[in-house]
C-alpha positions as CSV (number, residue, x, y, z in Angstrom):
1,M,99.3,119.5,-180.3
2,T,96.3,120.4,-178.2
3,S,97.0,121.3,-174.6
4,Y,95.0,121.8,-171.4
5,V,95.7,122.8,-167.8
6,W,93.7,121.7,-164.8
7,E,91.7,124.3,-162.9
8,G,89.1,122.1,-161.4
9,R,88.4,121.1,-165.0
10,W,90.6,120.9,-168.1
11,L,90.9,124.4,-169.7
12,P,92.6,124.9,-173.1
13,T,96.0,126.6,-173.1
14,R,98.5,127.8,-175.7
15,D,101.4,128.0,-173.2
16,E,104.3,125.7,-173.8
17,P,105.3,123.3,-171.0
18,R,107.7,125.0,-168.6
19,G,109.1,121.7,-167.2
20,F,108.1,118.3,-165.9
21,D,108.2,117.3,-162.2
22,C,106.5,114.1,-163.3
23,A,104.9,113.0,-166.6
24,D,103.4,109.9,-168.2
25,S,102.4,109.1,-171.8
26,W,100.9,106.2,-173.7
27,R,99.6,105.3,-177.1
28,H,95.8,105.8,-177.4
29,D,94.9,104.1,-180.7
30,H,91.4,104.8,-181.8
31,G,90.1,104.7,-178.2
32,R,92.2,101.8,-177.0
33,A,95.3,101.9,-174.8
34,R,97.2,99.1,-173.1
35,G,97.9,99.2,-169.3
36,L,96.1,102.5,-168.6
37,E,95.8,101.7,-164.9
38,L,99.6,101.0,-164.8
39,H,100.2,104.5,-166.3
40,R,97.8,106.1,-163.8
41,E,99.5,104.3,-160.9
42,R,103.0,105.3,-162.1
43,F,102.0,108.9,-162.6
44,A,100.4,109.1,-159.2
45,A,103.4,107.5,-157.6
46,G,105.5,110.4,-158.8
47,A,103.0,113.3,-158.8
48,G,101.3,112.5,-155.5
49,P,97.5,112.2,-155.0
50,L,95.7,113.2,-158.2
51,P,92.8,115.7,-158.1
52,A,89.4,114.0,-158.0
53,G,88.1,113.4,-161.5
54,M,91.2,114.7,-163.3
55,W,92.4,111.5,-164.8
56,D,89.0,110.4,-166.1
57,S,88.3,113.8,-167.5
58,A,91.5,113.7,-169.4
59,L,90.6,110.4,-171.0
60,E,87.2,112.0,-172.1
61,L,89.2,114.6,-174.2
62,L,90.7,111.9,-176.4
63,D,89.3,111.4,-179.9
64,A,88.4,107.7,-180.3
65,S,88.8,108.1,-184.1
66,S,92.5,109.0,-183.9
67,D,95.8,107.4,-183.1
68,L,97.2,109.6,-180.3
69,F,100.1,110.0,-178.0
70,P,98.8,111.9,-175.0
71,R,101.0,113.1,-172.1
72,I,99.9,114.1,-168.6
73,S,102.3,116.0,-166.5
74,V,102.7,118.2,-163.4
75,F,105.1,121.1,-162.9
76,D,105.3,123.3,-159.8
77,G,101.9,121.9,-158.7
78,R,100.1,122.6,-162.0
79,F,98.7,119.7,-164.0
80,R,98.8,119.7,-167.8
81,F,97.5,117.4,-170.5
82,D,99.0,117.5,-174.0
83,I,97.3,115.6,-176.8
84,R,99.7,114.8,-179.6
85,P,99.4,112.7,-182.8
86,A,101.1,109.3,-182.5
87,P,103.9,108.5,-185.0
88,P,103.9,105.0,-186.7
89,A,105.0,102.2,-184.4
90,R,108.7,101.4,-185.0
91,Q,109.2,97.9,-186.4
92,T,112.8,97.6,-185.3
93,T,115.2,99.7,-183.2
94,D,118.8,100.7,-183.8
95,L,120.7,101.9,-180.8
96,T,123.7,104.1,-180.2
97,L,126.3,103.0,-177.7
98,A,127.8,106.3,-176.7
99,A,130.8,107.0,-174.5
100,A,129.0,109.8,-172.7
101,P,128.0,110.3,-169.0
102,D,124.5,109.1,-168.1
103,P,122.4,112.4,-168.0
104,R,119.7,111.1,-165.6
105,T,119.2,112.8,-162.2
106,A,116.0,111.0,-161.2
107,P,116.0,107.6,-162.9
108,L,113.0,106.3,-161.0
109,I,110.6,109.1,-162.0
110,K,109.5,109.9,-165.5
111,G,109.5,113.7,-166.1
112,P,112.4,115.5,-164.5
113,D,114.9,114.2,-167.0
114,L,112.8,114.5,-170.2
115,V,114.5,117.6,-171.5
116,R,117.9,116.4,-170.5
117,L,117.4,113.1,-172.2
118,A,116.2,114.8,-175.4
119,E,119.4,116.9,-175.4
120,H,121.5,113.7,-174.8
121,R,119.9,112.1,-177.9
122,R,120.6,115.2,-180.0
123,A,124.2,115.4,-178.9
124,H,125.2,111.8,-179.0
125,A,123.0,109.7,-181.3
126,I,124.8,108.3,-184.3
127,A,123.0,109.0,-187.6
128,G,120.6,106.3,-188.5
129,T,119.9,105.1,-185.0
130,D,116.7,105.6,-183.0
131,D,117.9,106.0,-179.4
132,I,120.8,105.8,-177.0
133,V,121.7,103.0,-174.5
134,L,121.7,104.1,-170.9
135,G,123.7,102.3,-168.3
136,D,124.8,98.7,-169.0
137,F,122.0,98.1,-171.4
138,A,119.6,99.0,-168.6
139,E,117.3,101.2,-170.8
140,T,117.3,104.0,-173.4
141,T,116.3,107.6,-173.3
142,T,112.7,106.7,-174.3
143,G,112.2,103.1,-173.3
144,T,113.3,100.0,-171.5
145,L,115.3,97.0,-172.8
146,V,114.7,93.3,-172.1
147,G,116.7,90.3,-173.4
148,W,116.2,86.7,-174.2
149,V,118.5,83.8,-173.5
150,G,116.7,80.8,-175.1
151,D,113.2,80.7,-173.5
152,T,114.2,82.9,-170.5
153,L,113.2,86.5,-170.4
154,V,116.0,88.7,-168.9
155,L,115.1,91.9,-167.2
156,A,117.9,94.4,-166.7
157,D,119.1,94.3,-163.1
158,A,119.8,98.0,-162.7
159,T,118.4,101.3,-161.4
160,R,115.9,102.4,-164.1
161,L,112.4,103.7,-164.7
162,P,109.6,101.2,-164.0
163,S,108.2,100.2,-167.4
164,T,104.5,99.6,-167.9
165,T,105.2,97.8,-171.2
166,E,107.8,95.6,-169.5
167,A,105.3,94.7,-166.8
168,L,102.8,93.5,-169.4
169,V,105.4,91.6,-171.4
170,A,106.7,89.9,-168.2
171,E,103.1,89.0,-167.2
172,R,102.5,87.3,-170.5
173,A,105.9,85.5,-170.5
174,K,105.0,84.1,-167.1
175,A,101.6,83.0,-168.3
176,L,103.2,81.2,-171.2
177,G,105.6,79.3,-168.9
178,H,108.8,81.2,-169.7
179,D,111.4,81.6,-166.9
180,I,112.1,85.3,-166.0
181,T,115.4,86.4,-164.5
182,G,117.3,89.6,-163.7
183,G,120.7,90.2,-165.0
184,V,122.9,92.2,-167.5
185,L,121.6,92.2,-171.0
186,D,124.0,90.8,-173.6
187,P,123.8,92.0,-177.3
188,A,125.0,88.5,-178.3
189,N,121.4,87.5,-177.6
190,P,118.0,88.9,-178.8
191,M,117.0,92.2,-177.2
192,W,113.8,94.1,-177.3
193,F,113.1,97.8,-177.0
194,L,109.8,98.4,-175.1
195,N,107.7,101.4,-174.5
196,A,104.0,102.3,-174.7
197,L,104.3,104.2,-177.9
198,H,106.1,101.5,-180.0
199,G,105.2,98.4,-178.0
200,I,107.7,95.6,-178.8
201,S,110.4,96.7,-181.2
202,P,113.3,94.2,-181.6
203,V,116.8,95.7,-181.4
204,R,118.4,95.2,-184.8
205,R,121.8,96.9,-184.3
206,V,123.9,98.5,-181.6
207,V,126.2,101.1,-183.1
208,S,129.2,102.7,-181.5
209,P,131.8,105.1,-183.1
210,T,134.1,102.1,-183.7
211,A,131.8,99.1,-184.3
212,T,128.4,97.8,-185.2
213,I,126.8,94.8,-183.6
214,V,124.0,93.0,-185.5
215,L,121.8,91.3,-182.9
216,P,120.1,87.9,-183.4
217,R,116.3,87.9,-183.5
218,H,114.0,86.1,-181.3
219,P,112.1,83.4,-183.2
220,G,108.8,84.4,-181.6
221,E,109.0,88.1,-182.1
222,D,106.3,88.3,-184.8
223,E,103.8,86.4,-182.6
224,W,104.6,88.6,-179.7
225,R,104.1,91.8,-181.8
226,R,100.8,90.4,-183.0
227,W,99.8,89.9,-179.4
228,W,100.7,93.4,-178.6
229,R,98.6,94.8,-181.4
230,G,95.7,92.7,-180.3
231,E,95.6,90.4,-183.4
232,L,95.6,87.1,-181.5
233,G,92.3,85.6,-180.5
234,P,89.8,87.8,-178.5
235,E,90.4,91.5,-178.2
236,P,92.8,92.0,-175.3
237,Q,91.9,94.0,-172.2
238,F,92.7,97.6,-172.9
């Protein structure tokens, strides 16, 4: 990981992050990133007005020949930029359904709960699963969840972090003529894990200490994943 702090310009640092009042991250794949303006807007909504030139200067630090997972954050008024290698995108997702209290204290802001959520995963994730369900299938510790009932896209009607990936998926669903509704997600129907790092990752299993639910798959998931990767028609707007 290569890290910088903002002092009117980005200066290299070897200090570890001391915490996160607000943070945002995305996949920057060989110079391309989906929904960058949505990430900037979400970060600014939590962090407050951004210093002039800071965001654009951060993007200039990214190596266009690499697949990266950058994170911009602020803690106690100090802005930080961490450039991390991106792991492979997860093809499917297995979730733990844990009988444990929801650890979030600030569910509408990304950052304050990052350490708490990581500890929650370590403490409660069942071996072989990728993440833990939060709320009534509202989201997970690292992404949001959406469902499908036939051709209708179902967005979780719950208090949760606004998702940039969900916004882009919903925009496409609307453009394709799908109905979109809010409600409670049901693992008897197809469900997708969404975040900017993995894109669209269909939920394969939901595992609890006493049972395993194998979810049905959406028939159009391969086409949707090709769209996310930019493999359909003209290059998408990144």
